[in-house]
N, C-alpha and C positions, 0 to 999 in steps of 0.2 A: 073309630079313632077319635080321641079328644081334640079339642081345639088347640090345646098347648102343643100336643105332638105334631099336628099339621103345620103350626107356625114354625116349629123347629125344623121340619124337613124343608119347608119353603126356603128359610134362611140358608140352610146347607146347599140346596140346589142352586141359589143365586151366587154362593161363593164358588162353586164348581163350574159355573157357566164359562165356556171358552171365550177368549177375546174375540172382538168383532173381525179382526184380520187373521185369525189363527189359520183358517182354511187357505187363505191366500198365501201365507207363509209356507204351509205344507206343499201346495202346488209348486212354489218357487223352488223349495228344496229338491223336490222330485225332478223338476226340469233341470236343475243344476247337476244332479247326479247323472241323469241321462246324457247331458252334454259332455260330461266328464268321461263317461264310458265311451261315447262316440269319438271324442278326440283321442282317447288312449287307443282305441281300436284302429283309428286312422294313422296315428304315428307308427304303430306296429306294422300295419300294411305297407306304409311308406318305406320303412326301414327294410322289411323283407324285399320289397320291389327293388330298392337301391342295391341291396346286396346281390339280388339275382342279376341285375343289369351289369354290375361290376364284375361278377363271376363270369357271365357269359362273355364280357368284353375281354377279360384276362384269358378265358379259354380260347377265344378267337385270336387273340394275339399269339398265344402259344402255338396254335393250329397253323397259322400263316407264317409266323417268324421261326418257330422251332426253338430249340435251346440256343443260348447265347453263342454266336460264332457259327451256327449251322448256315449252310447254303441251300438254296432250292436243289432238290434232287434232280441230277441230269438223266436223260435216257441212257440205257445201256446198249442199245442197238442203233447204229447209224443207218438212216434210210435215205438211199441215194438213187437217182435215176439218170440213165443214159437215153437222151432223146435226139431229135434232129439238130438241135442247137448246141449239143454237147452235155456236160454234166450238170446236174442240179442237185443241191443238198437240201433235204427236207428237215434234218436236224443238224444244225450247224455246230453244236457242241454236244459231245457224248462222253460217257465214262466208260472205261474198259471193264471187262470182267475178269475172272480169275485166270482164264485161259487165253486172254487177249482181247482184241477189239472186234466186236461183232458188226458185220455189215450186211444189210439187205439191199441188194442192187436190182433194180428194175430196168430192163432193156426194152424200150418201147418199140424198137425196130423190128424188122423181119430177118435180119442177119446178125451174126455174132459180132461183137465189138471187143476191143481191149479196154480194160478198166484199170486205171493207175492212181495210186495214192502216194504221194512223194513229199518229202521234206528236203529243201535244198542242201541243208547241212548234213543230213544223215541217211539219205536215200529213202526207201519205202518198198513198195511192192507192186506188181502188175499182175493181172489175172484176165482170163477170157470170160466174158459175159455173154451167155446165150440169150436169145430172145425170151422175154418173160422174166420170172422172178429167179434170182440167184442169191445164194448166201455164201459169205466168206467169213473166216476168222484170221485175223492178221496179228502177228506179234510185234507190231511197230511200237516205238517208244511213244509216251505221252508228248504232245507238242502240236504245233500249228502245221497243217498239211494242205496240199493243193490236190484237187480231185480232177481228173481228166478221163474222158471217154473218147475213143478215136477208132477209126477203121483199122482192121488188121494190116491193111496195105500202107498205113502211114509211115512215112520214113523218118519224121521228126515230131514225136508227140509234143514236145515242149511249145510248138506253135499253136497247139489247140487251145480253145478257151478253158479256163479252169474255174473251179468254185472252192471256197475255203471250207475246211473241216478242222475243228479244234478237238483234240482228245485230251481231256483233263482227268487226272488220276484222283478223283474226289474221294475214293475210299482207301487209297494207300495200298492197292494190291500189287503195284509194280515196284521191284527193287532194281536200281540202276546197276547193270553189270559192267559199265564202262571202266576200263583199267586206267588208273592214274598213277604214274610212277613217281617216287620222291625225287626231288631235284629237277623235275621236268624231263628226265631222260626217257627215251622212247622205250616202249615194251617190245619184248621179243614175240615173234608170231610164227606159227606153224599151221599150215593148212593141210588137211589130210585128204587123200584121193582113194577111197577104198575101191576095190575091185568090184565089178558087178556081181550081184549075188552074195556079197560078203555077209556074213552073220556078225552080229554085234556082241559085245562083252556082256556078261552077266553081272548083276549087282545093282545097287541104287545109283542114281546119277552122282550122288556125293562120293560114293566108294570108287566109282570109275574115274572121277575127276582126281581123286587123291593118288590113284595108281598112275594116272598120266603125268601129274605134276611131280611126283616123286619128292625130292628134297626141297622143292620150292614151296612146300606147305611147312611152315614153322611151327613150333610149339606155341600154342595160344592163338593161332589163326583161326578164324571162323569160316568154315566151309559150309555153304548153304545155297539153296536154289536162288537164283537171280531172275530178273525179267518177270514173267508172269508165272506164278506158282504151279498152275495147272496147264501150262502150255504143252501141246503135243510134243514138241521137240524142246527138252529143257536145257537151261543154261545154269551152270554152277559157277558161283563167284567165291573168291577167297578175300576175306576182309582182315586187314591187319592194322591195328590201331585206328579203327575207323575209316580206313582208306581201301578201296578195291585194288589189290595188287595182282590178281590173276582171275581169268575166267575161261571155262571150258565150254564150248558150244556142242551140244550132243544131238543125235537124231535116232529115234526109234525106227526099227526096221521091221518089215512084215515077216521076214524070216526068223525073227526073234532077237532079242538082246538090244543093245544100244551101241551105235557107232559114234566115234569122235569125229567131228567135222572140222573144228577150228580150236586152236589153243593159243592164248596170249598170256604173257606173264612178265613182271618186272624183274624177276630173278633170271639169271644167266644159265642156271643149271637144272631146269626141270628135265624129267626123263626124256621128253620129246625133243629136247635141244641138245642132249649130250653127244658129243663126238664118239664114234665107236672106239673101243679101246685099241691101242697099237701094241705091237710086241706080243 
């Protein structure tokens, strides 16, 4: 290589020599890019965490509160106890089932006692509770009741201590069969007293109710099951213009068919009320 060529390469090398701080600037740019990547990743992670926390919070709210307007689910079996000090209620508020109000009654004594569930305005029912576990299904209306346990020899159960029991129709299974006559006039009532061993009528409860009411069922009336839809002894009500104007209380019999127990109507001329023909 000639001296001239060597001098030329030396000058070109000096021109291409990096600045003294170029390596520092390269490190600075690298560190800046790394910090940017870390900040971006942190922001994404924070966003995902916040979204997860919010979603879990919303799910928790839905789980605890349910849909708007929902109420906490009530137990569907009343758990009661007859002990030395009287009645105690383990489930102070219950919801009825499709066939009525289910009650589990534990008699802690060694002898049978009477078990009573009553509402001052509309009555209730009374049963005999044997020692140990007992189960009952009652077709009592929703409302506030008093529960009592008392010896079979008691002459006045009302003096016995009572415990409250609230029956709340949370699921809307009960249809009120109470007859309310227009103008406040009283309903007409017939109570049937079938002979022992009598066989019931054939047909659906609605068909039997129509036969018994006869002309009291008008065109456009709705004849449907009232009370509890799957009760052992059905009730049929007649709804006219949104008002219950008649009800037929029925009983299924072992011999077969359905017997009419009680009939009430606002009309004066149902089959059960008509006077026998004269002449």
